NUPAKE-474563 format. One line per 4 residues: number of its first residue (from 1); for each residue x, y, z of C-alpha. Coordinates in nm, 3 decimals, padded with zeros to 5 digits. Each point is the difference from the previous one (the first is absolute). Layout:
// NUPAKE-474563
NUM = X Y Z | ...
This chain:
// NUPAKE-474563
1 = 00.000 00.005 00.001 | 00.128 00.347 -00.079 | 00.054 00.218 00.301 | -00.177 00.279 -00.187
5 = -00.308 -00.211 -00.082 | -00.101 -00.073 00.351 | 00.113 00.200 00.293 | 00.029 -00.213 00.314
9 = -00.005 00.175 00.343 | 00.113 -00.181 00.296 | -00.132 00.129 00.336 | 00.119 -00.125 00.323
13 = -00.281 -00.077 00.242 | 00.058 00.062 00.363 | -00.167 -00.338 00.081 | 00.332 -00.178 00.029
17 = 00.372 00.041 -00.075 | -00.012 -00.226 -00.306 | -00.355 00.065 -00.124 | -00.023 00.201 -00.324
21 = -00.280 00.050 -00.238 | 00.034 00.064 -00.368 | -00.239 00.220 -00.204 | 00.018 00.017 -00.376
25 = -00.112 00.314 -00.169 | -00.068 -00.009 -00.374 | 00.136 00.290 -00.213 | -00.212 00.292 -00.088
29 = -00.131 00.041 -00.361 | 00.265 00.281 -00.058 | 00.276 -00.238 00.107 | -00.125 -00.273 -00.228
33 = -00.006 00.246 -00.292 | 00.349 00.110 00.070 | 00.128 -00.361 00.007 | -00.174 -00.102 -00.327
37 = 00.094 00.308 -00.193 | 00.137 -00.055 -00.353 | 00.146 00.293 -00.196 | -00.117 00.053 -00.352
41 = 00.342 -00.100 -00.141 | -00.020 -00.340 00.175 | -00.331 -00.079 -00.173 | 00.184 00.000 -00.341
45 = -00.258 00.217 -00.184 | 00.260 00.237 -00.138 | 00.195 -00.284 -00.183 | 00.290 00.150 -00.180
49 = -00.136 00.357 -00.013 | 00.280 00.145 00.196 | 00.275 -00.177 -00.179 | 00.221 00.168 -00.267
53 = -00.085 -00.064 -00.357 | 00.321 -00.127 -00.156 | -00.124 00.062 -00.355 | 00.041 00.383 00.050
57 = 00.366 -00.018 00.032 | 00.231 00.180 00.237 | -00.184 00.279 00.209 | 00.085 00.348 -00.114
61 = 00.047 00.313 00.210 | -00.339 00.163 00.033 | 00.150 00.349 -00.009 | 00.101 00.206 -00.289
65 = 00.219 -00.177 -00.256 | 00.345 00.183 -00.023 | -00.117 00.245 00.270 | -00.161 00.341 -00.039
69 = 00.137 00.242 -00.256 | 00.195 00.251 00.201 | 00.053 00.349 -00.160 | 00.261 00.245 00.095
73 = -00.192 00.318 00.082 | 00.149 00.337 00.096 | -00.212 00.221 00.220 | 00.144 00.357 00.020
77 = 00.336 -00.145 -00.094 | -00.005 -00.280 00.270 | 00.014 -00.358 -00.145 | -00.290 -00.229 00.121
81 = -00.115 -00.349 -00.100 | -00.357 -00.052 -00.100 | -00.201 -00.252 -00.173 | -00.165 00.073 -00.340
85 = -00.367 00.061 00.052 | 00.033 00.111 00.363 | -00.181 00.322 00.098 | 00.227 00.299 00.013
89 = -00.152 00.118 00.330 | 00.122 -00.314 00.163 | 00.346 00.033 -00.151 | 00.017 00.364 00.113
93 = -00.097 -00.106 00.348 | 00.251 -00.280 00.022 | 00.271 00.234 -00.111 | -00.111 00.246 00.271
97 = -00.069 00.268 -00.251 | -00.272 00.255 00.125 | -00.289 00.040 -00.230 | -00.324 00.175 00.082
101 = -00.324 -00.182 -00.098 | -00.348 00.143 00.045 | -00.249 -00.204 -00.180 | 00.186 -00.328 -00.078
105 = -00.214 -00.026 -00.320 | 00.180 00.240 -00.238 | -00.249 00.274 00.010 | 00.191 00.274 00.188
109 = 00.350 -00.004 -00.153 | 00.192 00.055 00.327 | 00.218 -00.323 -00.060 | 00.120 00.112 -00.351
113 = 00.353 -00.081 -00.093 | 00.214 -00.055 -00.300 | 00.052 -00.354 -00.110 | 00.234 -00.060 -00.294
117 = -00.076 00.362 -00.105 | -00.377 -00.016 00.023 | -00.235 00.146 00.257 | -00.165 -00.284 00.191
121 = -00.196 -00.041 00.320 | 00.172 -00.214 00.255 | -00.317 -00.140 00.141 | -00.104 -00.159 -00.341
125 = 00.338 -00.055 -00.179 | 00.175 -00.337 -00.001 | 00.373 -00.075 -00.049 | 00.052 -00.076 -00.377
129 = 00.233 -00.270 -00.134 | 00.351 00.119 -00.060 | 00.177 00.308 00.142 | -00.202 00.251 00.189
133 = 00.093 00.351 00.117 | -00.235 00.171 00.252 | 00.031 00.364 00.109 | -00.245 00.124 00.263
137 = -00.098 00.368 00.045 | 00.005 -00.008 00.375
């Protein structure tokens, strides 16, 4: 018999020095449930669902192939690294260049700057591929 199935309690009775009485207590329904618990992986319902499929070949890196395309950007003459397509406002903030923004939607024009000789708004512009030269008015 398992010791967890039936709990046996021995109680010494004061009737005599060698007299003992044994009481058996059956487990509660919660204890029986915990003893008979089977996890879903032991049932075999998943089969080979979590095994790797060998026909797919060697697993590849889930990230960008060959890494992101880093551009050399100069902001007010200071060289900074940025990713093509990154928002200019984020690049300016990471380079700790102060830029005033009011609307963040391109309506007001407080964040205007020169990017490769053209007037652009920093809140809307993105870093182009290739070389990029940014001059702020602030």
